[in-house]
N, C-alpha and C positions, 0 to 999 in steps of 0.2 A: 504493500500500500504506500501511502504518502509518508515521507520521513522529513522531519525538520531537524537540521543539524546546526549547532552553534559552534563556530570555530572548528568545524570538522568533527564535532562530537555529537552523537545521536542524542536528541533531546526528547522528541515526541514521535511516535509512529501510530498510524491508524490502528494497527492490529493489537497493540498491547498497552495503549495509553490508559485504558480503564483500570488495569491492574495497579499502576502507579498512583493515579489520582484517587481511586477509591480507598486505597490503604493509607494514603497521606491524610485524608480528610475524616473518614468515618469513625475510626476508633476514638478520637478525641470528642467528636460531636455526639457520639452515642454515650460516652462516659460522663459528659457534662450533663447535669440535671436540667439545665435550661439555657442552651447556647443562643443568646439573642444577638450578640455582637461578635463578628468574626473578622479577623484581619489576615490577609494573605500577602506575604512578601515574595515577590516574583510571581510565577504562574501566569505570565502574560498570554499563554495559549488558551486560558480559560477553563481548562479541564478540572482543576481543583475547585474553582468557583462553581462549576456545574454541579459537582458533588455536594458542595456546601448548600446550594439552593434546594437540594432535595429534602432538607430538613425544614419543616414549616415553622419551627420555633425561631429560626434566624430572621431577625428584623432588619439587620444591616450587615453587609459584607463589603469590606474595603479591600481592594487589590492594588498593590503598588509595585510596578515593574519598571526597571530603569531603561528597558529596551522597547521603545515603541514599535520597532520593526517586527518584533515577535508578535505583538498584538495585530499588526496589519497582516502578517503572513497567516496567522491563525484564522482571521476573518475570511481570508481567501481560500485557504487550503484545508483547514480543519473546522468546518462549520459545526460539527458535532460537539466540539469543545467551545468554540467562540460564541455559540448561542447564548451562553450564560453572561457574556459581557454586556448584554443589553437588558439584563434583568433589572426591574425597577428597584430592587433591594440592593443592587450593587453600585459601588462607587469605584470607578476604574481611574487610576492615576498613573501617568507616566512620570516617574520620578525615582529618586534614590530611597530605597526602603530603609537604609540605615538612618538617613536624615529624618525620614518620616517618623520612625520609632522614637528618635531622640526628641523631636518636637512634640510628639504626642505625650511622651512621658513628662516633659517639662510643663505641659498644659494640663496635666492631671487626667489624661484620657484613660479609659478602661475598656478592655475587651474580655470576652469569655474564652475565646480560643484564638491562638495565633498559629498559623501554618506557614512554615518557611519552605516555599517551593522554589528553591534556588538551583543554579547550576552548581557544579562541583567547586570545591574551595580553591579556585585558581583565579587569577586576574581580579576583576571587580568583585567577585563573590567571596573573596577571602574574609572580608570584614564581617560577613554574615555567619561565620563559624567561630567568632571570638567570644571570650567571656564577657567583654564589655557589651556586646550586642545582646547576648542572652540575659544579662542583668537588666538592661533597658526593657526588654520584653517582660521580664518578671515584674517590673514596676507597673506595667500596663494590665497585668492579669489579676492581681488580687489573690485571695486565699484559695478560691476554687477554680481559677483560670487554668487553662492547659496550653502548653507550648509543644508543638511538634515540628522539628526541623527534619527534612530529608537528611539521611546520615551516611550516604554513599555505599560502596560495594564492600561487603564483608569478605569477599573472595580476594579482591586485588588491593583494597585500601583499608585493611583492618585497622591500621594506625589512625586513619581519619575517623572511623566508626568509634574507636576507643576514645579519641580526643573529645568527640561530641558527648558521649556518655559520661565521661569523667568530669568534664566541665559542667555539665548540667547537674550532676550529683553534688557539686560544690555549691550550687545555688538553690536547688529545689529539694523539698522533703521527699518527693516520690519521683523516681526516674525509671522508666521501663524501655528497654530495647525491644523492638519487634521487627519481623521480616515479612517480605512478600516477594512474589516473582514478577520480574519485568524482563522479558526475554531479550529485548534489544539492548539492555544495559550490561556492562561488564560482569560476567559471571552468571547473569540471569537471576540473581537473588539480590534484593535491595533492602537496606536497613533504614529504619525510622526510629526516632526516640521521642517518647511522650514524657513530658515533665510537668509537674504541678506541685504547688505547696500543700494542697489539701486533698487531692484526688489521686488514688492509685489507679491509673487508667486500665492496667491489665486486669484488675479485679472489678472495676466499676462497670465494664461493658457487660450487659445482660443480653446474651444471644437469643433468649426466649422472650424478651420484653416486647411490649407493643410497638415501641419505636423501631427496634431492629426488625420486627416482623413486617411493619409497614414499608420499611426501606428495601427489604430484600428483593421484591419483584422488579425494582428499578435498576438493579446492579447487573453488570456483565461478569464480574470477576469474583467478588467477595460475597459473603453472607454472614449472618450473626455468629454462628459457630466457628466459621473460618477466622473471623476477626479475633474472637476470644482465643483461639488456638495459636494465633500468630505470635502471642506473647510467651 
């Protein structure tokens, strides 16, 4: 199918994008008791935003991506993802996610869930994998807020995965690594880390609960039991 590459690195493909986007978004959104305000850093293709909007509890979803060209290409070549960019609950901003988080923290902003849908920790994305950035996110989340950054390949970049987990453990009371399959990414298995002061995401996801049951028919890759088992 269609492939979007950034700097020669596969970023999105038609065939398996749902596996990545569903696993980045739904564990945190199902674990949080009432996720009304969600922030996505990166994710200009719209796939993570598409999954966020499947949750009727969400009243506002902000998306901040530094690369407007990704958004343009998604609208042209990945309409199944980009459809979410025009959702009335969404605020799509072309800008620096690091600066946005700093400004929001200084202004006393609050979110229930923050999802970091970034590229790998090279070039401009390096700052999105730092303790400083994660601490800024923590100030936006409060006691029951949940942060989930994509955490790279446990097959080829285990040092990156370990860095994310260890850094978040130094900031949050609960930190959980979980895995999913993304065939087009290095090794075919991808890591995510869920962190919260007050919610243990791996325990809080109820695969038999009404929210998980209502979500399941809308998904291509995941379901409630699978999400719970991913931890």
